[in-house]
N, C-alpha and C positions, 0 to 999 in steps of 0.2 A: 302689271307687266308692260315694260316699255319696248315696243318693237322698233328695231333700228335696222339700217342698212349701212354698209361701209363701201366707200369708193376711194381707193388709195393706190398710188402708182407703184408701191413696193409690195410685191407678192408675199415675201416673208413677213413683213410687218402686218399685213392683212391677216395672215394665218395666225399670228400671235394674238392679235386682237380677237379674232373669231374664237380661238381656244379659250381666252380669258372670259369672254361673254357666255360661253357654254357652261361655265362654272357658276355663273351669277343667276340667282333665283329671280331677280326682278328685271332682267334684260334679256330679250330674245333677238338674235341676229337673223333676219329673214333671208338676206342674201348679200353677196359682196361683188365688187367690180374693181377693175384696175384702171379704168379710164371713164370719161364722161359718156361716150357712146354706149359702152357696155352697161353702164348704170341705167341710162334711159331705156335700153332694151329690157333689162331686168325688171324695171318698174312696170313696164307694159305687160310683161308676162306673169308677174306676180299676182296671186289671188288676194294678197293683203297689201295695203299701203303702209309703209313704215311711219311711225310717229316722228322719227328723227333720222336724219341722214348725216353720218360723219364723213366729211369730205376733205380730200387733199386740196390745199390751196393752189397747188400748181401741178397739174397732171400733163402727160405728154400731148394729149389731143386738145385740151382746153383748160383754162384756169378755173379753179373751183368757184370763184365769184361769178364768172360768166355762166357756169352751170347752174348756180343758184338762181340767176335771172331767168334762165330757161325753165327751170323746174317750178318756180313760183307762179309762172303764168298758168300752169295746169294743176299744181298741187300747193295752193297757198296755205293749206292747213298743216302741211308738214314743216317741221322745224329743221334748221340747218346749222350744224356745228362744224366750223372749219378748223383744220389742224394743219400745221406746217413746220418743217425744219427751217423755213425762211421767215419765221414769225418775227414781226416787229410791232411794238405797241402802237406805233404811229398809223398802222393799217386799220385800227379799230373803228374809227369814225366812218371810213369808206365802206368797210365790211358791213356795218349796221345799216348804213344808208342804202346799200344795194340789196338788202333783204335777208342777210344771214342773222342768226341769233347769238352767235358767239364765235370767238377766235381764240384758240389756245395753241401753245407750242407743242411740238411733237414730243419733246423731252420730258413732259410731265409724267408723274407716276400714274400707274393704272388706277389706283384709288382716287387720285385727283381727277382723272378722266371720267371715272364713274360718277363722281360728285358733280362734274360739269354736265354730264348727260342728264342726270336727275334734275338738276336745277333748270336746264333749258326746257325739259319736258314739263316740269311743274309750274315754272314761273315765266318762261319765255326768253330768259336772258341768263348769261353767266359772265360776270366781269372779274378779271384780275384787278387788284387794287390799282396797279399802275395804269390800267386802261381807263379807269374813272378819271384819273388826273389828266390823261391825254385828251379825253373827251371834253373836259372843262377847258383845256388849252385850245382846243379846236373850235370852240364856240366863238363866233365873230366878236371882235372887240367892240367897245362902245354899246354893249347890250343894255337896253333900258332897264332901270331898276324894277324889280317885281312889284306888283301892286298888292301883293299879299291877298290874293283872291281866295275866298273860302269855297268849300265844295258847294255851298248853297247858292253861290253866285254863278255857277255853271248850269246851263240848262241840261235836262236829261239827254237831249240829243247830242249836246257837246260832249258830255261824259261818255256817251256811247261811241262817238267818233274818236274821241281821245283814246279809249280802250283799244279800238281797232287799229288806230295808227301805231300804238305801242306794240301791237301784235304783228306789225310789219305789213298790214294790208295797204295796198295802194288806194288812191282816191277813186280810181275806176272800180276796183274790187269792192270798196266800201259802198259806192253808189249802187252797185248791183245787189249787194247783200241787204241793204236797207231799203231798196226800191225807191231811191231818190236820184236826182240828177247829179252828175259829177260837179256841175257848177254850184249846187247846193252844198256838197261836201267841201269844196274849196272855200266857200263862204264861211262855213263853220270852222275850217282850219284857220282862216284869217282871224276869226274871233278868238280862237284859242291862243294864237300867237300874241294877239293884242292883250288878252287878259293875263297871260303868264309872263309876258316880256321876253319870251324865247324868240330867237332869230332863225332857228333851223330845227329840223326834226330831232336831232340829238339833244338840243337844249330842251325841247318840249318833253322828251322822254325822261330826262333827268328831273325836270320840274315835277312831272306827274308822279314819279317814284318817290321823290323827296317829300311831296305833299300828300301822298297816299290818295291820289285821285283816280287810281286804277286798281284793278284786282291783282295786287302784287305785294308780297310781303316786303317789309323794309329791308334794304340791303344791310348786311352785317358782315363784319370782318371775322373770318373763320381762323382757326388755328394755323392753317397753311397760308395765311396772309392773303386770302382771296375774298372778294366780294361776290356773293352769289344770292 
């Protein structure tokens, strides 16, 4: 059972989603909100923390990505799926960098939405095919050629930190989680960038996924032309 919460600025849309999830056996909607402030209050009052929060990219009181930043400070274990009628594939890199797990257009089908929720919950990410192309384009030019490092050439600590980076933990959170200094985490990050040839976190995530360096199934193209 995937426990979710919904924060979206359109009341009717929220009601439609809530009704849809009530009919689903594997998804339970704990609560809903129409703005960021209401969502923060609902989380504090709730006896259960959602596994995933479906967020409006642009609400009246604050942008969804800003809300993700606030939430991740206190609830890093929760996953965040942004949805918007203002969707643009070019937003993908920034959305991931700021801590969200996926970005999808509001116009997708309900089955597609359910598929995205399940993928984010199980794997940590959900990509539409065009978003993968955008991420590749957003990686800085003149990226060094990969050194074709095998799994054996990464230390256990590097693999551990790579996994946590791909799960959207910050260096500070990783340091606290592993009981090491932030400087040590940054040192391991530098080693990962050097070994993989990646120039930024998006490149590191793509490298890790493509080379099966993290606990994540290979991306595959589904019948609805999405990578998940």
